[in-house]
N, C-alpha and C positions, 0 to 999 in steps of 0.2 A: 444494593439489590434487595428486592423484597418480593413476597408472594403477591400474585395478581389478585386484585379486589373485584368488585362488581363491575363488569364491562359497561354497564349503563352509566357509571360514574366517570368514564373516560371522556375527556374533552380535548379539543385542540384550539389553538389560537396563535396569533403572531407574537413575536418578541415584543416586550412592552417597555422594559426599563433595565437599569443596572442591577436591580434585584434579580432579574431573570439571568443576567450574565453570571452572577454568583451561583445560581442554581445549576446553570449549564456547566460551569467549571467543576462543581462537585460531582455532577452526574457523569461527566466524561472520565474523571478519575476513577469512579466506581466501575464504569464499563470497561476501562482498560484493565482493571484487576481481573475481569472475567474473560474478555476476548483477547487480551494482549494486543499486539500490533496488527493482528490479522484483520480486525474489523476496520482498520484504516481510519479511525477517528480517535483523536485524543486531545487533551487540553492544548498541547503545543500547536497542533495543526489548526485548531479552532482560532487561537490567538493570532497565529501567523497570517491566516487568510483574512481575518478581520482587519488587521493592521495594514496588510497589503492593499486590500480593496479600497479602504477609506483614503489611502494616499494617492490612489490612481484617479479618484474622482476630481472633477474640475468645476468649481473649487472643491478642495478637500472636505470630506464629511467626517463627522465624529464616528467612532466605532458603534455607538448606540444607533446612529442613523443608518449605518450599513446593515445592522442586524435586524432591521425592520422586515427583511426578506425571510428571516428564519421562522419556521413553523414549529411550535412546541406542543407536545402531548402531555396531559396530566391525568393521573388517577387520583381524584380528589385534589389535594394540593401538592402531590408528589410528581415531579418530572419523570416521565418514563420514555420519552423519545424526542428526537429533534430532526428536522429536515432543513438542510441548507441547500444552496444552489449546487454546490459541488460535492456534498457529503451528507450522510445520514447516520443516525445511531439510535438503536432502541434497546431498552432493557431486555435481557434474554427472555423474560416472562411475557414480553409484549411484541414479539416478532409477528404475531398475527395481524398487526397494524400495517404491515408492509403494503398490502393492497390499497388501503386507504391513502397511504403516503404517495403511492404511484398515481392514484386518481387525482389527488390535490396538485401534485407537480405537473401532471398532464394538463390540467385546467389552466394552470399559470403559463406553462410553456409546452405546447404540443410536440415540439421537436427536441425536448430534453433527452439527453442520453444518460444512461445509468452505468455505473461501474460496480461490478459484483464479483466477489471472489469465486473462482471455480470450486464447486462443491457446496455452496450455500443453497441447497436444494429448495428450501421453502421460498426464498426470495426469487430464485430462478423460475419457479413454478408460478409465482404471482406475476412476474413480468410476462411470461408466455401467455397467461390467461388475459393479460391486459393488452396484448397485441404487439409485444416487443420480441425481438429475436437477437440471439447472441452473434456477435461479429467475430472476426479473426483478430481484431485489435485488442491488445491487452497491456497492462502495466504490471510491474514486478515489485513485490515487497521483499526486502532482505533484512536479516537481523544478524548482529554480532554479539556474542557473549563477551562482555568486557572483563569478566573474571579470568578469561584465558589470556595468554600472552598476545600482545599486539604485534603484527608483522613489522619487521624492521624496515625503515625507509628514511633516508636523510635528504635534506635539501642540498642541491648542488653547491659547490664552493662559490662564495660571493653572494648567495641569497640568504635572507633571514626572514623570520616570521614576526608579525605584530598584529594586534587587534585592530579591527576596523575603527573603533572610536579614537584610537591613538594615531590613525593615519590621516594625513592632511590631503591625500590624493583622492578626494571623494569622487571626483569626476571619473577616475579610472575604476574606482570601486563600483560606481553605478553601472559602468559599462560591463564590468565583470558579472554583475547580477543579470544584466540584460542578456549576456551571452548564454547564461544558463536558462533563463525563463522566456526570453524572446519578448519581453515587455519592458517599457522604460522604468527606471528607478529614479528617485529624487530624495531630497532632504526630508520631506514630510514622511515618506515611508520609513526611512532610517530612524527618525524620531519616534514614530509609532512602534517600531521594533524595540527600541530601547525601553519603552514604557510597559511592555508586556511582562507578565510575571515569570515567564520561562526564558527570558533573555539573559545571557551571561556573556560579558565581553570576552571572556577566555575562549569562547566557542565561535566567535565571529572573527575570522582570521584572514589575513592576506599574506602572500609571499611577495617580497619586493627584492629587486636586484640591487647592485651596488650604487646605481644612480637613483634609487628610491622610486623606481617605476613598479607599479603593481603587475605581477606576473600571473597570479592565480588567487582565487578566493575559495574559502571553505567556511560555510556558515551553518550553524546548528542551534538548537534550543534544548533546554534541559528542564524536565518536569521532576522536581525534587521528590515529590511523594511517590511516584512510580519508579524513580531512579532510571528514567529513560532519556537517552540522547536521541533526538530526531534530527537527522541531517537534512537541511533544506536546500543547500546549494553547494556544488563543487564545480568551478569553471576555471579555465586557463586560457589566457590570451594565445591566439594562434602562433605567434612568434616564439613562444616559450614551451610549446608542446613537445612531447616525446623525450622529455628530459627527467621524468620522474618527479616533477614538482608537485603535481596534484596529489600523488600518493603520499609524498612526504608531508604535505600540508594536512592531508586527512589524518595521518598518524599523529601529528601535533594536536589536532582536535580531539582525537580519541583518548590520548594521554591526558589532556586537560579535563575531559569528561570524567575519567576515572578519578582524578584528583578531587573533583566536585562530589563524587560519590555514586556516579552512574554505574549500573551493572549490565545495561543493555544499550545497544545502539541500533537504530532502524533507519532504513532509507527506501525511497520509492523511486523507481526508474521506469523509463519507457521500455518497450519490448526490445530485446537484444538484436533482433533482425534489423531494426531501424536505427537503433542507438547502441552500437557495439561498444564504443569507448567507455561510457560510464559503467556499463555492466561489467566489462573487463576489469575496470578499476576496483569495484567493490568485491568482485570474486577474488582478485589477487590479494585484497586486504583481509580476506577470510570471512566475508559475509556469506551466510547461507540463505537459500531461497525459503521464504515463508509461504508464498502463494502467488498465483496469477490473478489479477483483477481485470476481468474481461468487460469490454464495452458492449452494451445492449442498446439497440436502436429500434425505434418504432417501425414496424413493418409497413412497406408501401403496398397499396392495393394494386393488383394486376388488372390491366384493362382486358 
């Protein structure tokens, strides 16, 4: 973070090369030290989304190719903001650039929806002035202090835990990811995950039964510099639900993250009114609410 310079020196352009990737990684680590998880953008999220998106393309594209959609702001040669399709992040000294980011995104996609934490008044004001309105739809951010004791939970008798790379049942693993995200998973995506800097096999876990069938999955990423565990997926096959498997597998992940040096865990869920099960899971595991991230949509003109 640094003090704002001459506004006339601020420029923006599209992502260019792997050199930009390194600048983005450093920038997101710095921003996390200021915003914490509330700003909802960090190195883990950035790497995860890039790896996921490139694997869903047909044929698969490189991460660099996928990042051509990212817009970067610079003050001189210093990166001060970025805009992705599903996320944005600005140095706290440069939040006045929100309105420009809205205009640029609107030119690219007039129907783009924004997700903004309740209480971020400067961004909410910029959206209102740009013709957007807040909806009743929102997402929830929750955090857990890993310095505290982790809630006890054990896998049922006959079930055991192992890492995804050690599992040969990749078809069942792909399906477990799909249960959580509603999108197809494949070998390319898993390979992309393995190659990101925040991937740790100790945090990519499945619970299997005595016949080696996958019952549940719990996947997360670890940013060593910020000591942050970001939980990306927790899902359980319908036939194995209501037996405490997801909670026990989540505990295994949290314990593994503590061993790696994590002092915080964070997770993002849908609104409790529509998705009660995951919200109840994290509440029962001791996660506290950080904030609600509301969806803003372009106002439709009235005839």
